[in-house]
N, C-alpha and C positions, 0 to 999 in steps of 0.2 A: 320842430313843430309837427303835431299830428295832422294827417290829412283830414280835411273836412269830410263829414259823413252825412249820409241820408238816413233818416229814421222815418218809419211809416206806421201809422195806426190805421187798422182796417176794421170798420164796424165795431168799434170798442164800446161795450156797455159795462156798467158797474152797478151792482145793487148792494146796499147795506141792509142790515136787519136791526130794527128798533123793537126789541122784544120779538114777537113773532111776525111783525109787520115789515114787509119789504119797502125800502126807500130807494128809488132809482136815482142814482147820482148822474149817470151818463147813459145815453141811449143812441147807439149806432153812430158813433163819432169816427170819421175817417179824416186823417190829416197826414200829409207828407211834408217833411222838412227837407228842403233842397240843400245840397252841400254848400256851406258857407253863408247860408241865409240867416236873417234875424227876424224871427216871427214872434209877434206879441199876441196874447190872448186877453180879451176884455169880456166882461159879462157881469151880471148882477151877483151879489153875494150869494153863496151857496149853490151856484150853478154847476159846480164840478170842475172848475178851472184847475185848481190845485190837484184834485184827484187825477185828472187827465195827465198833468205834468208828472205826477208820481208814477202813474202806470207806464208812461213812455220811458221813464228812467228806471223801471224795474223795482221800485220801492213799494209798489202796491199791486196786488194781483187783480186781474180783470175777471169779470164774470163771463163775458163772451167776446168774440173777436180775436184779434191778434195784433202784436206789435213786432215789426220787422226791423232788424238792424243789419249793418253790413256783414257779409260773410266772406271777407277778403283774406282771411288768415291772419290779418293784423288785429290785435286786440283793440277794440274800440270801447271805451268806457265813457260814462257820463260823469260830469262834475256838477255839483249842486251849489246854489247860493240861495239861502232862505232869508226871510225878513228879519228874524231874530234868532238868537242862540246859535249863530253860525260859526262862532269860534270857541275854542276850548279855553275856559278861564284859567286853567292850571298850566297852560303853555304860553311861552313867550311868542311874540310876533313871528320870529324866525321859525320856531318849532311848529306853529300853526300853519304857516305857509308851506313848510316842508312836509306836512303830515301826509298829504295825498301821495307825494313822491315816495315816502317811506312805505306806505301801504302797497305801492306798485313795485316795490323791490329795488328802488334806486339806491346806490351806494351813498355813504355819508357825505363824501366830498362833493359828489355830483348834485345831490339834493340840496346841500347847503349853498352851492354856487347858484343853482337855479332859483332857489328861494330868495337869495339876496338880490338877484337880478330883478325879480318881480316885486320885491319890497321896494326897491329903488324906483321901479316904473310907476308905482302907485304913490310915490312921494313919502315913504315911511322909513327911509334908510337910517334916520337918526333914532328910530324907535324899535329896532329889531330885538332888543333885549327887554322891552317893556311887556307887561301883561295886559290883557284886555281891560281890566278895571282901571288902568292908567290912561286909557284912550277915550276919545270922544266917540259918539255913535257913528259919525262919518268915518272916522279912522278904523273902527272895528269892521265896518262894511268894506273898506278898502282891503283889509286883511283877508276877509272872506272871498272877495273877488280875485285878489292876487293868488290865493290858494287854488281857486278853481282854474284859473288860467295856467298856473304853474304845473298842474298835473300833466299837461300835454293832451288832455282829453279832447277828442274831436267834437264832442257835443257838450254844451253848457245849458243846464236847465235852471232857470231862475224863478223863484216864487216870491213876488213882491220884494225884490232885494233892496229897494230904496224906500219902501213904504213907511218905515218907522222914523225917517229922517225929517228934520225941519225943512221948510220950503227952500231956503237958500242953500243949505247943504245938499239937498236933493238935486237942485239944478246943477250944482258943481259936479256932483257924482254922475249925473246923466252925461255930461260932456266928457268926463274922464272915461266912463264906460265906452262911449262911442269911440274915443281915441284908441283904447286898447283893442276893441273889436275890429276897427278898421285895419290895425296892424296885423291881427292874427286871423281874421275871417273864420272863426269857429262857427259851427252850426248852433244857433241859439234859439231856445224856446223860452219865452219870458211871460209870466203872468203879471198883470198889472191892473189896478183899478183906475189908473190915470190915463185918460184918452190922449192928452197932450204928450205924455211920455211915450205912449205907444206910437204916435205919429213921428215923433222925433227920432226914436230908436229903430223902428221896425221897417223891414222891406214889405211886410204884409201884416194885416191885422185880422185876426180871427175873432168874430163876434159870436158869443154863445147866448143861448136862451136861458130862461129860468129853468129850474130843475123839473124834469130830468134834462141835463145839459145836452143840447144839440148845437151844431154849428149852423147859424142862420145867415152869416155873410162872411166872405173871404175877400178882403179888400187890399188891393195893391197900393202901396204908398208911392205917390208920384214924384217925390222930391229926390233930386240927384244927391249922391254922396261925393265928398264929405259934407256933413251937415253941422250946423251950429244952432244955438238957441234963436238966432236971428230969423229962422224960417217961421217962427211963430207970428211974425208981422206980415207974412205973405197972405193975401186974401184967400188963396187956395187952401192954406192951412186952416184958416177959420172955417171955410166951407166944409172941409173934410171933418173937422171936429164936430160941427153941427150935424153933419150927416150921420156920423157914428152915434152921437148922443140920441138922435132921432130913432135909431135902430134899438137903442138900449132903454129908452125912457120908460116905456110901458112896462117892460119886465122889471126894471128897478123899482117902479112905483108899486107893482104887484107884490114884489118881494118885501118891500117895506111895510105895506099894509097888512101883509100876512104874518109879519114877525110877531 
């Protein structure tokens, strides 16, 4: 198991250009991910949530500011889980889950053993020889999540990983993701549009404004762990959901009216 890691963004800004016109996606965003924490980001569409995630993972260059990662001598890499296209269609489940390990230089026997362990942990032991087109959407996301955990990466960056699933499958996957994270305690940053999902999964919820994205609230989630879907019946859960929606509503409306 890789040691959990701290990742820090300091005054990160990002500008894109549409023709000659600058479009500011992020403006002065600072965010520290504590070791072993689960942080969720919510905000209106187009506010820069995914851009911030990609910058913190090194997939997107920033315009100004900096992102700091551990300098311990131990290689700390990030593993990603995306909403769609997260698995390679030409690879079996086993090869998909082992892919990150192969890229990190693990030997064939070690990566196969680790991949099989994680395949079993996400309930797909009977499907290791199947290809993605033979799996349901929920099963494909289990493969993507297993691959991310299997790498041993200290940091997991997730961009709407459950967003494409139907409601029932999504609830099941939320609980399964909680179980995996509770066992491993990776440092997780997850983008989601679902307030209930953010409360269920997160230690804290970062609320972002409409573009240019800024952090408007940093909310600690008060519910102890381990958690189950049952917390949604807690009046405090309902109150927190309404509070977060109140912070988002005007920006969401403005975004929709400007679309």
